[in-house]
C-alpha positions as a printed NumPy array, in Angstrom:
array([[158.551,  94.624,  94.047],
       [157.649,  93.7  ,  97.607],
       [156.661,  90.2  ,  98.619],
       [153.24 ,  89.613, 100.193],
       [154.124,  86.882, 102.656],
       [150.532,  86.511, 103.844],
       [149.769,  84.721, 100.545],
       [152.536,  82.169, 100.836],
       [151.331,  78.564, 101.156],
       [151.111,  76.382, 104.226],
       [151.54 ,  72.675, 103.683],
       [148.555,  70.35 , 103.38 ],
       [148.64 ,  66.907, 105.011],
       [144.904,  66.254, 104.963],
       [145.421,  63.184, 102.756],
       [147.527,  61.659, 105.544],
       [145.109,  62.387, 108.399],
       [142.191,  64.867, 108.543],
       [143.539,  66.342, 111.779],
       [145.017,  65.685, 115.195],
       [141.533,  65.045, 116.619],
       [140.384,  62.831, 113.755],
       [139.263,  59.212, 114.304],
       [141.774,  58.162, 111.62 ],
       [144.707,  59.626, 113.552],
       [143.55 ,  58.092, 116.838],
       [143.067,  54.707, 115.165],
       [146.579,  54.836, 113.693],
       [147.967,  55.488, 117.175],
       [146.123,  52.456, 118.521],
       [147.17 ,  50.246, 115.617],
       [150.889,  50.899, 115.974],
       [150.677,  50.055, 119.673],
       [148.938,  46.813, 118.738],
       [151.645,  46.065, 116.166],
       [154.331,  46.48 , 118.819],
       [152.394,  44.29 , 121.263],
       [152.217,  41.565, 118.623],
       [155.954,  41.808, 118.016],
       [156.665,  41.435, 121.727],
       [154.272,  38.489, 121.905],
       [156.001,  36.802, 118.95 ],
       [159.448,  37.23 , 120.494],
       [158.243,  35.744, 123.788],
       [156.236,  32.939, 122.202],
       [159.092,  31.871, 119.951],
       [161.45 ,  32.102, 122.927],
       [163.897,  34.23 , 121.014],
       [166.718,  35.631, 123.079],
       [169.993,  37.364, 122.433],
       [172.249,  35.134, 124.501],
       [175.344,  33.55 , 123.02 ],
       [173.593,  30.156, 122.994],
       [169.928,  30.568, 122.013],
       [167.59 ,  27.63 , 122.562],
       [166.484,  25.392, 119.734],
       [163.919,  26.98 , 117.435],
       [160.241,  26.337, 117.957],
       [157.09 ,  27.66 , 116.313],
       [158.121,  28.905, 112.864],
       [161.335,  26.968, 113.282],
       [164.386,  28.155, 111.375],
       [166.37 ,  31.322, 111.904],
       [165.536,  32.339, 108.364],
       [161.81 ,  32.387, 109.091],
       [162.347,  34.464, 112.208],
       [164.5  ,  36.94 , 110.286],
       [161.913,  37.226, 107.503],
       [159.017,  37.704, 109.92 ],
       [160.817,  40.294, 112.026],
       [162.01 ,  42.459, 109.131],
       [158.538,  42.51 , 107.634],
       [156.982,  43.494, 110.958],
       [159.639,  46.127, 111.594],
       [158.85 ,  47.594, 108.175],
       [155.205,  47.916, 109.155],
       [155.94 ,  49.385, 112.571],
       [158.517,  51.922, 111.415],
       [156.309,  53.026, 108.532],
       [153.453,  53.656, 110.96 ],
       [155.598,  55.304, 113.645],
       [157.4  ,  57.614, 111.259],
       [154.189,  58.637, 109.546],
       [152.661,  59.577, 112.894],
       [155.835,  61.272, 114.066],
       [156.259,  63.382, 110.939],
       [152.581,  64.248, 110.753],
       [152.657,  65.669, 114.267],
       [156.006,  67.333, 113.507],
       [154.238,  69.21 , 110.713],
       [152.395,  71.029, 113.508],
       [155.215,  71.436, 116.032],
       [157.71 ,  72.731, 113.44 ],
       [155.333,  75.402, 112.175],
       [153.64 ,  76.321, 115.469],
       [155.668,  75.679, 118.597],
       [152.81 ,  77.228, 120.617],
       [150.516,  74.3  , 119.746],
       [150.307,  72.456, 123.07 ],
       [148.115,  69.658, 121.711],
       [150.682,  68.824, 119.029],
       [153.52 ,  68.97 , 121.557],
       [151.686,  66.585, 123.881],
       [150.974,  64.168, 121.035],
       [154.579,  64.413, 119.886],
       [155.649,  63.401, 123.384],
       [153.316,  60.389, 123.282],
       [154.654,  59.325, 119.906],
       [158.248,  59.584, 121.126],
       [157.391,  56.909, 123.686],
       [156.201,  54.706, 120.81 ],
       [159.387,  55.505, 118.882],
       [161.356,  54.289, 121.897],
       [159.418,  51.01 , 121.918],
       [160.043,  50.498, 118.207],
       [163.746,  51.152, 118.619],
       [163.883,  48.728, 121.522],
       [162.526,  45.985, 119.275],
       [165.133,  46.82 , 116.638],
       [167.828,  46.828, 119.313],
       [166.667,  43.383, 120.444],
       [166.694,  42.248, 116.834],
       [170.231,  43.606, 116.412],
       [171.439,  41.711, 119.487],
       [169.65 ,  38.565, 118.368],
       [171.355,  38.738, 114.965],
       [174.68 ,  38.758, 116.77 ],
       [173.687,  35.644, 118.663],
       [173.136,  33.784, 115.373],
       [176.067,  35.388, 113.524],
       [177.504,  32.023, 112.48 ],
       [174.239,  31.147, 110.729],
       [173.164,  34.621, 109.61 ],
       [174.348,  34.499, 106.007],
       [172.78 ,  31.078, 105.481],
       [169.555,  32.267, 107.117],
       [169.377,  35.237, 104.764],
       [170.192,  33.269, 101.618],
       [167.688,  30.511, 102.37 ],
       [164.658,  32.818, 102.606],
       [163.559,  34.992,  99.652],
       [162.02 ,  37.625, 101.939],
       [165.097,  37.867, 104.14 ],
       [167.309,  38.011, 101.043],
       [165.64 ,  41.295, 100.012],
       [167.101,  42.865, 103.167],
       [170.604,  41.423, 102.96 ],
       [172.35 ,  44.816, 103.111],
       [170.276,  46.003, 106.072],
       [170.744,  42.757, 107.973],
       [174.501,  42.544, 107.429],
       [174.901,  46.184, 108.436],
       [172.806,  45.627, 111.56 ],
       [174.915,  42.613, 112.472],
       [178.076,  44.711, 112.12 ],
       [176.654,  47.452, 114.337],
       [175.768,  44.853, 116.949],
       [179.479,  44.781, 117.785],
       [178.996,  48.211, 119.378],
       [176.125,  47.608, 121.743],
       [175.908,  47.592, 125.501],
       [174.071,  44.793, 127.221],
       [170.395,  44.486, 126.233],
       [169.271,  45.896, 129.581],
       [171.619,  48.865, 129.296],
       [170.5  ,  49.587, 125.73 ],
       [166.875,  49.4  , 126.791],
       [167.489,  51.784, 129.687],
       [169.4  ,  54.251, 127.499],
       [166.636,  54.135, 124.923],
       [163.935,  54.872, 127.509],
       [165.983,  57.617, 129.188],
       [166.438,  59.393, 125.853],
       [162.862,  60.67 , 126.147],
       [163.635,  62.696, 129.245],
       [167.214,  63.548, 128.325],
       [168.352,  63.752, 124.701],
       [164.962,  64.499, 123.174],
       [164.046,  66.788, 126.025],
       [167.181,  68.896, 125.507],
       [166.593,  69.004, 121.753],
       [162.96 ,  70.006, 122.197],
       [163.888,  72.718, 124.67 ],
       [166.419,  74.22 , 122.252],
       [163.822,  74.188, 119.463],
       [161.168,  75.791, 121.638],
       [163.456,  78.547, 122.911],
       [164.772,  79.556, 119.49 ],
       [161.458,  79.257, 117.622],
       [159.618,  81.398, 120.18 ],
       [162.182,  84.194, 120.266],
       [160.606,  87.425, 119.083],
       [162.965,  90.336, 118.649],
       [162.08 ,  94.012, 118.571],
       [163.436,  95.622, 115.427],
       [162.862,  98.896, 113.621],
       [161.899,  98.601, 109.943],
       [161.337, 101.737, 107.872],
       [161.142, 103.768, 111.044],
       [158.502, 101.556, 112.672],
       [159.046,  99.235, 115.632],
       [158.059,  95.644, 114.996],
       [158.583,  92.221, 116.558],
       [160.137,  89.529, 114.384],
       [160.775,  85.799, 114.835],
       [164.443,  84.833, 114.686],
       [164.339,  83.43 , 111.079],
       [162.81 ,  86.658, 109.745],
       [165.424,  88.76 , 111.511],
       [168.187,  86.532, 110.16 ],
       [166.877,  86.997, 106.629],
       [167.242,  90.773, 107.116],
       [170.748,  90.297, 108.541],
       [171.727,  88.24 , 105.531],
       [170.094,  89.883, 102.549],
       [169.008,  93.459, 103.216],
       [170.796,  95.724, 100.703],
       [171.55 ,  98.368, 103.367],
       [174.697,  97.585, 105.36 ],
       [173.48 ,  99.616, 108.347],
       [170.238,  97.625, 108.465],
       [172.159,  94.333, 108.246],
       [174.425,  95.421, 111.076],
       [171.473,  96.462, 113.215],
       [169.809,  93.076, 112.564],
       [173.046,  91.289, 113.481],
       [173.323,  93.234, 116.735],
       [169.689,  92.474, 117.562],
       [170.257,  88.763, 116.813],
       [173.354,  88.619, 119.023],
       [171.54 ,  90.377, 121.838],
       [168.523,  88.067, 121.571],
       [170.589,  84.876, 121.494],
       [172.724,  86.197, 124.319],
       [169.6  ,  86.568, 126.439],
       [168.915,  82.803, 126.206],
       [172.513,  81.574, 126.089],
       [172.497,  79.816, 129.461],
       [169.558,  77.467, 128.816],
       [170.901,  76.792, 125.313],
       [174.341,  75.979, 126.746],
       [172.619,  73.588, 129.159],
       [170.933,  71.93 , 126.167],
       [174.285,  71.511, 124.408],
       [175.919,  70.029, 127.515],
       [173.014,  67.674, 128.044],
       [173.076,  66.294, 124.502],
       [176.842,  66.004, 124.1  ],
       [177.372,  64.618, 127.595],
       [174.803,  61.884, 127.086],
       [176.226,  60.989, 123.669],
       [179.752,  60.781, 125.09 ],
       [178.636,  58.302, 127.723],
       [176.829,  56.142, 125.157],
       [179.821,  56.093, 122.805],
       [182.169,  55.088, 125.636],
       [179.846,  52.387, 126.969],
       [179.336,  50.972, 123.491],
       [183.054,  50.684, 122.835],
       [183.189,  53.418, 120.238],
       [186.418,  55.361, 119.792],
       [184.525,  58.654, 119.764],
       [181.477,  60.364, 118.29 ],
       [183.157,  60.585, 114.88 ],
       [183.498,  56.796, 114.855],
       [179.768,  56.468, 115.454],
       [178.943,  58.965, 112.708],
       [181.151,  57.179, 110.165],
       [179.072,  54.029, 110.541],
       [175.854,  56.05 , 110.274],
       [177.093,  57.746, 107.109],
       [178.556,  54.492, 105.708],
       [182.043,  55.801, 105.007],
       [185.436,  55.168, 106.624],
       [187.901,  57.43 , 108.408],
       [190.27 ,  57.5  , 105.431],
       [187.524,  58.754, 103.099],
       [186.598,  61.476, 105.571],
       [190.211,  62.538, 105.996],
       [190.96 ,  62.81 , 102.274],
       [187.813,  64.882, 101.768],
       [188.626,  67.208, 104.688],
       [192.207,  67.513, 103.502],
       [191.07 ,  68.58 , 100.026],
       [188.673,  71.071, 101.592],
       [191.409,  72.618, 103.744],
       [193.626,  72.974, 100.673],
       [190.872,  75.025,  99.009],
       [190.534,  77.583, 101.851],
       [192.945,  80.111, 100.266],
       [190.708,  80.327,  97.184],
       [187.616,  80.949,  99.29 ],
       [189.475,  83.548, 101.319],
       [190.411,  85.331,  98.085],
       [186.72 ,  85.457,  97.225],
       [185.79 ,  86.828, 100.653],
       [188.594,  89.394, 100.607],
       [187.476,  90.535,  97.162],
       [183.936,  90.85 ,  98.458],
       [185.17 ,  92.916, 101.406],
       [186.832,  95.329,  98.98 ],
       [183.495,  95.834,  97.266],
       [182.256,  97.171, 100.601],
       [185.434,  99.211, 101.083],
       [186.501,  97.028, 103.986],
       [189.688,  95.11 , 104.727],
       [187.765,  92.092, 106.007],
       [184.117,  91.066, 106.175],
       [182.077,  91.452, 109.342],
       [179.64 ,  88.583, 109.812],
       [176.645,  90.618, 108.644],
       [178.23 ,  91.049, 105.193],
       [178.853,  87.349, 104.527],
       [175.518,  86.904, 102.729],
       [175.144,  90.494, 101.575],
       [174.216,  91.283,  97.958],
       [177.084,  92.852,  96.016],
       [175.344,  93.971,  92.827],
       [172.3  ,  96.038,  91.931],
       [170.195,  92.987,  91.225],
       [167.835,  92.837,  94.15 ],
       [165.004,  91.175,  92.301],
       [162.224,  89.787,  94.438],
       [160.513,  86.734,  92.944],
       [156.848,  86.11 ,  93.574],
       [155.831,  82.639,  94.68 ],
       [154.39 ,  81.966,  91.213],
       [157.562,  83.145,  89.469],
       [159.621,  80.898,  91.728],
       [157.519,  77.871,  90.823],
       [157.803,  78.557,  87.097],
       [161.555,  79.063,  87.275],
       [162.094,  75.778,  89.094],
       [159.746,  73.702,  86.935],
       [161.018,  75.098,  83.624],
       [164.658,  74.473,  84.483],
       [164.066,  71.068,  86.044],
       [162.563,  70.153,  82.655],
       [165.963,  70.667,  81.008],
       [167.189,  67.686,  83.035],
       [164.093,  65.497,  82.757],
       [160.34 ,  65.857,  82.311],
       [159.932,  63.407,  85.156],
       [161.668,  65.772,  87.585],
       [159.713,  68.784,  86.3  ],
       [156.359,  66.986,  86.572],
       [157.221,  65.895,  90.076],
       [158.009,  69.475,  91.153],
       [154.768,  70.673,  89.574],
       [152.845,  68.101,  91.605],
       [154.552,  69.191,  94.823],
       [153.572,  72.824,  94.212],
       [150.029,  72.013,  93.075],
       [149.304,  69.755,  96.041],
       [150.682,  72.215,  98.634],
       [153.549,  70.089,  99.846],
       [155.499,  73.231, 100.786],
       [155.093,  75.446, 103.866],
       [156.698,  78.718, 102.783],
       [155.49 ,  81.542, 105.048],
       [157.838,  82.745, 107.841],
       [155.831,  83.287, 111.032],
       [156.114,  83.311, 114.786],
       [156.42 ,  79.827, 116.279],
       [157.757,  78.358, 113.05 ],
       [161.286,  76.999, 113.108],
       [163.959,  78.561, 110.926],
       [165.841,  77.108, 108.004],
       [164.454,  74.493, 105.652],
       [163.969,  70.73 , 105.511],
       [162.186,  67.951, 103.675],
       [160.443,  65.175, 105.568],
       [159.145,  61.862, 104.292],
       [155.556,  60.737, 104.898],
       [156.106,  56.958, 104.641],
       [152.519,  55.702, 104.47 ],
       [151.663,  58.115, 101.626],
       [155.042,  57.708,  99.882],
       [155.165,  61.507,  99.727],
       [157.203,  64.349, 101.196],
       [156.593,  67.748, 102.761],
       [158.946,  70.718, 102.606],
       [159.449,  73.559, 105.074],
       [161.151,  76.801, 104.075],
       [161.026,  80.487, 105.026],
       [160.497,  82.158, 101.67 ],
       [161.596,  85.768, 101.168],
       [161.548,  86.051,  97.379],
       [165.326,  85.897,  96.92 ],
       [167.162,  83.712,  94.433],
       [168.801,  82.073,  97.432],
       [165.381,  80.909,  98.617],
       [164.532,  79.59 ,  95.156],
       [167.77 ,  77.638,  95.363],
       [166.748,  76.353,  98.813],
       [163.362,  75.169,  97.536],
       [165.069,  73.402,  94.61 ],
       [167.392,  71.768,  97.148],
       [164.513,  70.464,  99.249],
       [162.599,  69.347,  96.146],
       [165.704,  67.335,  95.319],
       [165.282,  65.501,  98.616],
       [161.63 ,  64.914,  97.784],
       [162.545,  63.629,  94.315],
       [165.035,  61.23 ,  95.907],
       [162.17 ,  59.875,  98.003],
       [159.998,  59.653,  94.88 ],
       [162.654,  57.529,  93.159],
       [162.438,  55.069,  96.069],
       [158.706,  54.482,  95.689],
       [157.866,  50.81 ,  96.141],
       [160.793,  50.106,  98.449],
       [160.14 ,  49.2  , 102.068],
       [161.254,  51.266, 105.056],
       [164.294,  49.111, 105.815],
       [165.369,  49.215, 102.167],
       [165.42 ,  52.977, 101.678],
       [167.305,  54.165, 104.76 ],
       [169.866,  56.494, 103.165],
       [172.967,  57.851, 104.898],
       [173.334,  61.619, 104.951],
       [176.408,  61.366, 102.758],
       [174.106,  60.283,  99.93 ],
       [170.934,  62.005, 101.158],
       [172.371,  65.351, 100.035],
       [173.176,  64.177,  96.502],
       [169.85 ,  64.74 ,  94.722],
       [169.166,  67.94 ,  96.663],
       [172.514,  69.501,  95.758],
       [172.192,  68.256,  92.173],
       [168.798,  69.961,  91.784],
       [170.152,  73.116,  93.367],
       [172.98 ,  73.084,  90.817],
       [170.509,  72.791,  87.924],
       [168.685,  75.914,  89.111],
       [171.731,  78.033,  89.831],
       [173.527,  77.111,  86.613],
       [170.353,  78.018,  84.724],
       [170.119,  81.346,  86.53 ],
       [173.722,  82.081,  85.644],
       [173.233,  81.146,  82.005],
       [170.089,  83.314,  81.708],
       [171.649,  86.375,  83.338],
       [171.069,  89.433,  81.155],
       [173.639,  91.833,  82.611],
       [177.03 ,  91.755,  84.345],
       [175.377,  92.834,  87.603],
       [172.889,  89.986,  87.413],
       [175.653,  87.491,  86.639],
       [177.697,  88.859,  89.532],
       [174.702,  88.531,  91.856],
       [174.103,  84.918,  90.848],
       [177.755,  83.987,  91.188],
       [177.624,  85.636,  94.6  ],
       [174.662,  83.469,  95.602],
       [176.485,  80.342,  94.41 ],
       [179.667,  81.239,  96.235],
       [177.817,  82.096,  99.428],
       [176.422,  78.562,  99.424],
       [179.746,  76.997,  98.472],
       [181.539,  78.939, 101.198],
       [178.992,  77.878, 103.787],
       [179.43 ,  74.223, 102.897],
       [183.196,  74.102, 102.424],
       [184.43 ,  76.73 , 104.896],
       [181.662,  77.226, 107.443],
       [180.855,  73.527, 107.731],
       [184.56 ,  72.936, 108.33 ],
       [184.288,  75.375, 111.235],
       [181.232,  73.545, 112.545],
       [183.096,  70.235, 112.329],
       [186.05 ,  71.654, 114.299],
       [183.684,  73.172, 116.846],
       [181.674,  70.008, 117.414],
       [184.773,  67.849, 117.615],
       [186.233,  70.143, 120.284],
       [182.951,  70.276, 122.218],
       [182.835,  66.484, 122.423],
       [186.424,  66.343, 123.659],
       [185.983,  69.102, 126.232],
       [182.64 ,  67.732, 127.409],
       [184.379,  64.53 , 128.547],
       [186.117,  66.57 , 131.234],
       [183.399,  68.985, 132.352],
       [180.382,  71.003, 131.284],
       [181.11 ,  73.955, 129.03 ],
       [179.87 ,  77.406, 129.898],
       [178.147,  79.605, 127.341],
       [181.326,  81.701, 127.233],
       [183.41 ,  78.626, 126.435],
       [181.036,  77.538, 123.682],
       [181.188,  81.004, 122.152],
       [184.977,  80.972, 122.397],
       [185.19 ,  77.587, 120.655],
       [182.83 ,  78.805, 117.945],
       [184.834,  81.918, 117.116],
       [188.103,  79.949, 117.336],
       [186.772,  77.554, 114.703],
       [185.648,  80.453, 112.523],
       [189.109,  82.023, 112.631],
       [190.742,  78.671, 111.824],
       [188.698,  78.259, 108.652],
       [187.842,  81.759, 107.408],
       [191.231,  83.185, 108.398],
       [191.882,  86.883, 107.82 ],
       [188.955,  87.135, 105.404],
       [186.626,  87.794, 108.344],
       [186.8  ,  90.748, 110.687],
       [187.92 ,  89.214, 114.018],
       [185.947,  91.862, 115.913],
       [182.661,  90.859, 114.282],
       [182.375,  87.066, 114.172],
       [179.246,  85.127, 115.203],
       [179.876,  83.57 , 118.634],
       [176.316,  82.202, 118.88 ],
       [176.22 ,  80.152, 115.688],
       [176.104,  77.061, 117.904],
       [173.014,  78.203, 119.778],
       [170.341,  78.185, 117.061],
       [171.59 ,  75.445, 114.712],
       [169.329,  72.464, 115.489],
       [171.888,  70.005, 114.085],
       [174.093,  70.243, 117.17 ],
       [171.192,  69.173, 119.372],
       [169.968,  66.137, 117.437],
       [169.586,  63.128, 119.675],
       [170.059,  60.456, 117.029],
       [173.311,  61.468, 115.362],
       [176.291,  63.747, 115.88 ],
       [178.387,  65.51 , 113.233],
       [175.43 ,  66.425, 111.072],
       [177.794,  68.801, 109.25 ],
       [180.397,  67.044, 107.097],
       [177.856,  65.001, 105.063],
       [176.765,  68.312, 103.509],
       [180.29 ,  68.813, 102.181],
       [180.308,  65.21 , 100.963],
       [176.963,  65.818,  99.244],
       [178.071,  69.031,  97.542],
       [181.336,  67.626,  96.245],
       [179.93 ,  64.231,  95.289],
       [177.08 ,  65.977,  93.479],
       [179.571,  68.232,  91.666],
       [181.333,  65.107,  90.456],
       [178.043,  63.577,  89.301],
       [177.052,  66.81 ,  87.575],
       [180.28 ,  66.62 ,  85.573],
       [179.355,  63.059,  84.56 ],
       [175.885,  64.311,  83.531],
       [177.403,  67.025,  81.338],
       [179.543,  64.382,  79.685],
       [176.86 ,  61.706,  79.186],
       [173.76 ,  63.846,  78.64 ],
       [170.312,  62.225,  78.694],
       [171.668,  58.704,  79.141],
       [172.751,  59.81 ,  82.609],
       [169.147,  60.415,  83.76 ],
       [168.012,  56.769,  84.213],
       [171.4  ,  55.945,  85.774],
       [170.892,  58.761,  88.268],
       [167.355,  57.631,  89.064],
       [168.579,  54.069,  89.634],
       [171.329,  55.382,  91.903],
       [168.79 ,  57.353,  93.97 ],
       [166.526,  54.326,  94.185],
       [169.302,  52.189,  95.67 ],
       [170.974,  54.545,  98.168],
       [169.62 ,  52.477, 101.056],
       [170.959,  49.196,  99.721],
       [174.721,  49.709,  99.28 ],
       [177.607,  51.785, 100.621],
       [178.572,  55.083,  98.952],
       [181.901,  53.698,  97.762],
       [180.092,  50.958,  95.811],
       [177.387,  53.196,  94.363],
       [179.954,  55.824,  93.34 ],
       [182.021,  53.178,  91.55 ],
       [179.079,  52.633,  89.168],
       [179.827,  56.121,  87.802],
       [183.581,  55.517,  87.681],
       [184.114,  57.617,  90.83 ],
       [186.575,  56.644,  93.585],
       [185.599,  58.53 ,  96.756],
       [188.644,  57.159,  98.578],
       [190.94 ,  59.116,  96.266],
       [191.871,  62.721,  97.069],
       [191.986,  63.383,  93.318],
       [188.206,  63.032,  93.099],
       [187.585,  65.562,  95.872],
       [190.16 ,  67.946,  94.435],
       [188.564,  67.78 ,  90.988],
       [185.141,  68.521,  92.49 ],
       [186.584,  71.48 ,  94.391],
       [188.079,  72.718,  91.117],
       [184.493,  73.233,  89.894],
       [183.818,  75.538,  92.841],
       [187.136,  77.326,  92.52 ],
       [186.344,  77.993,  88.856],
       [183.286,  79.911,  90.048],
       [185.556,  81.996,  92.245],
       [187.78 ,  82.854,  89.289],
       [184.749,  83.899,  87.245],
       [183.572,  86.044,  90.141],
       [186.948,  87.731,  90.557],
       [187.053,  88.499,  86.83 ],
       [183.811,  90.53 ,  86.919]])
């Protein structure tokens, strides 16, 4: 069965704003500017400052009243800004040719900068009242609701430059960090590559070509798609290398000026874990590499090869090339979500019915998949590039998991639901596990079971092995960037070096992917580095939670929902302890990896 991609849905955000030209959208832009003006006026009128010895309070009086007022106003501002930002991003991420959306996005980034400047001021001001902060929080019921956020902000204030330097860095990010990120996104989303399909020449966007490289059942077609991808990315390697140097160079300077040890140090605070937790997790992952290499070597034998070339990493290994229609995909997800809870199933049904998902691959649309929050509507929207494969069904379930996480936080304010990526991947990976375990259980033949296990292990390998390579690559790029800019050749060399270090002999050294760095948007994010290892944390933490679910059954469901509701209000180590899990122990990570290695043994036995 072939998939008619012209009938795949585009997302609908008309309940947020009627359009980019609508009076409602224009009014929202004006209102958030007014909100920021009022915040500035309050700060000036109350004579707040971030010096070591602030003047006596006037106006509202106590520190506690200032804290309460400012957190409430920041909630309002960030809700407005992020709604506007994500609404416009719904256009730029699906149509990078839309100049109106790109111009509006640029305007909104200037507003984002203003909002962050106010939060930076607030952070510095909290440091100036650090001796009275706890008392100020405890004495005001509004402030007390934000205790975790406020204490965390006060801790991060230890790693700030002077207020003027922070303000300058924040303003410069528009024409530096964000500019480099936007350039990388524009270049890769607008790549169209000539490729022959069924004897006919056609032009494909990069995501569509990559889907052929990954999943086409014909090895020769996959290889041709890989060669076309490498050639296309090679043609834009210099500007993409410039983007990488721009982002990493700027981030290095900021980390140094702020007194951070390195970019990893910064990421640990963002992800709310410590270095020891990261090291025990990475150590457990490294110890599992031989098992994953056995899987890859076994897969290579199925193709009569000694080692896998890159274009065979995702390749199907069994005669189970079923293509799911969009309707079949919806039914499969909803029915199997219902085995966990009716609440989750009903939520997924709503997301499908209300067109929250943009599924059609097309020129100008970015690759991959993501879920974004629409704060003012307390809703989400999901982007994917659907091709009818089980892997894509798994991806949609993953993103619906993110959306369900957001649903569980309904009623919480912006500053109360900010979730670190270490926990942000929990619900998504959990939902993905529900779907893939169901697919495995419902398999009707050995070939189908083999195909499903293959899909599971492809994902596991990407998160445990490939993400390890990405971590090594990014770490090395940061270190080398301190000394000088890296050429495209050097970036490619570091990428393949990292792939060899993690995949080992399981991959054909003559056919690695030197340009994996060039199209992954995570490396170019302006707000956070090391976007990779939280995915491994999420997978393994979710595997541990799934084991708890299997043990506790339905009583686990409300506990899980409560956990998701509170991921912005405590550190992972504390939230995990509620399930009897110690994330600082290597035994936990090893036991979670045992779940994945059991899949490998089942695969090898078929």
